[in-house]
C-alpha positions in Angstrom: 12.0 84.1 -124.9 12.0 87.8 -125.5 14.0 90.1 -127.7 16.5 92.9 -126.9 17.8 96.2 -128.4 20.8 98.4 -127.3 21.8 101.8 -128.6 24.4 104.2 -127.7 25.5 107.6 -129.0 27.5 110.6 -128.0 25.8 114.0 -128.7 28.7 116.8 -129.3 26.3 119.0 -127.2 26.6 120.1 -123.5 24.2 117.9 -121.1 21.8 120.7 -120.5 21.3 121.4 -124.3 20.7 117.6 -125.0 18.2 117.5 -121.9 16.4 120.5 -123.2 16.4 119.3 -126.6 15.1 115.8 -125.3 12.4 117.3 -123.3 11.1 119.4 -126.4 11.6 116.8 -128.8 8.0 115.4 -129.6 5.8 115.9 -131.3 7.9 117.0 -134.3 7.5 116.9 -138.3 10.7 114.7 -138.0 8.9 111.9 -136.3 5.3 111.7 -137.6 4.3 108.7 -135.5 4.7 110.3 -132.3 1.4 112.5 -132.3 1.3 113.8 -128.5 3.4 114.0 -125.2 1.5 114.9 -122.1 3.2 115.5 -118.8 0.9 113.8 -116.3 3.1 114.4 -113.2 6.0 116.6 -112.3 7.8 116.8 -109.0 11.0 118.1 -107.6 12.7 116.7 -104.6 13.4 119.7 -102.3 16.3 117.6 -100.8 18.2 116.7 -103.9 16.9 118.9 -106.4 16.2 115.8 -108.7 13.2 116.5 -111.2 10.7 113.6 -111.6 8.4 113.4 -114.6 5.9 111.0 -115.8 4.8 111.4 -119.5 2.4 109.6 -121.7 3.2 109.6 -125.4 0.6 108.9 -128.0 1.9 107.0 -131.1 0.4 106.0 -134.3 -0.2 102.1 -134.6 2.6 101.1 -137.2 2.0 97.6 -136.9 1.7 96.2 -140.7 -1.6 95.6 -142.2 -1.2 91.9 -142.4 -0.5 91.5 -138.6 -3.6 93.8 -138.0 -6.0 91.1 -139.1 -6.0 90.0 -135.5 -8.6 92.1 -133.6 -6.5 92.9 -130.7 -3.9 94.7 -133.1 -6.3 96.8 -134.6 -6.0 100.0 -132.3 -5.5 103.5 -133.7 -3.0 104.4 -131.1 -0.2 102.9 -128.9 0.5 104.5 -125.6 3.8 104.6 -123.8 4.6 105.8 -120.3 7.9 107.4 -119.6 9.3 108.2 -116.1 12.4 110.5 -115.8 14.9 111.4 -113.1 16.8 114.5 -114.0 19.7 115.3 -111.7 21.3 118.5 -113.0 23.8 118.6 -110.1 25.3 115.0 -111.2 24.5 115.8 -114.8 22.6 112.8 -115.6 18.9 112.0 -116.6 17.6 108.4 -116.3 14.5 107.3 -118.1 12.2 104.2 -118.0 9.6 103.8 -120.6 7.2 101.1 -121.0 4.2 100.3 -123.3 0.8 100.5 -121.8 -0.9 99.3 -124.8 -1.4 95.4 -125.2 0.0 94.9 -121.4 -1.9 91.3 -121.2 0.0 90.1 -124.3 3.3 91.8 -124.3 5.9 93.8 -122.3 8.0 96.5 -123.8 10.6 98.3 -121.5 13.4 100.7 -122.3 15.9 102.2 -119.9 17.7 105.1 -121.2 20.5 107.3 -119.6 21.8 110.6 -120.8 25.0 111.8 -118.8 27.7 114.2 -119.2 30.6 112.7 -121.0 33.7 111.7 -119.0 35.9 112.4 -122.0 34.5 115.9 -122.8 32.4 117.9 -120.6 30.7 119.5 -123.7 29.6 116.1 -124.7 26.7 114.0 -123.7 26.5 110.4 -123.7 23.4 108.3 -124.3 22.9 104.6 -123.7 19.5 102.6 -124.0 18.4 99.1 -123.4 15.2 97.8 -124.5 13.5 94.6 -124.2 10.2 93.1 -125.5 8.4 90.1 -124.6 5.4 88.8 -126.5 3.1 86.1 -124.6 -0.2 84.6 -125.6 0.1 84.4 -129.4 1.5 80.8 -129.4 3.9 80.2 -132.4 3.5 83.8 -133.5 5.3 85.0 -130.2 8.6 84.7 -131.9 7.7 86.4 -135.2 6.1 89.4 -133.2 9.1 89.8 -131.1 11.3 89.6 -134.1 9.2 92.4 -135.9 9.1 94.4 -132.6 12.9 94.0 -132.4 13.6 95.2 -135.9 11.3 98.1 -135.3 12.7 99.2 -132.1 16.4 98.9 -133.6 15.2 101.2 -136.5 13.3 103.5 -134.1 16.5 103.8 -131.9 18.5 105.0 -135.0 15.7 107.3 -136.0 15.4 108.8 -132.5 19.0 109.5 -132.6 19.1 111.1 -135.8 16.0 113.3 -134.8 17.8 114.4 -131.7 21.0 115.3 -133.6 18.8 117.3 -136.1 16.9 119.3 -133.3 20.0 119.9 -131.5 21.7 121.4 -134.7 18.5 123.5 -135.4 18.5 124.5 -131.8 22.1 125.2 -130.9 23.9 125.3 -134.3 27.0 122.8 -135.1 28.2 120.3 -132.6 31.0 121.2 -130.1 34.3 119.6 -130.8 
C-alpha cells in the first residue's frame, strides 16, 4: 500500500540564502533528533558547475516505546542518506533522501526542490514529496505506515519552521 506526504512553502528569502541556511541547518538545538550530518561525497561538474553532495544524517530513533518491543525497532539511531544537486545558474537545488535503516522492511524516500520563485526573485519556493512503504510486518504494515505518515507530516512542518527560524536569525526579517 504505502503512504505519501506532500509539503510546500515559500521562503521570503533569496535562493542563495535559503541554500546556505539549508546546508548549515543540522545539527541545531532547534531540532534535537538530528544529531549529526556528515558529507561523504562532494563533486563539482566542471562543464555545468552543478555541485553534487551526498550526506548521511544520524537521527535519534523516535519510534514510540510500545513499538520498540520488536527487536528490529530497538536501534538507537536511524540513518538517512541525502543526495543533492545544486545548480546556482538555474537557481535550483534538487534533493533525494532515503532511509538506510530497516531497508529490508521499509522504504522511505523524499524528493525535494528549492528553486527561485517565479513570482519574486527574492523568494525561494520549496516543494517536497515523501513516500513510505512497509513490508514484512503482516497486519502491522498499515499501522506502521500510518505512524510514519503522521511523523513525516509533523517532521515536514517542523523542518519548515526550523528553516524559517534559521533564516531569520542569519539574515533578519523576510524580504517582501
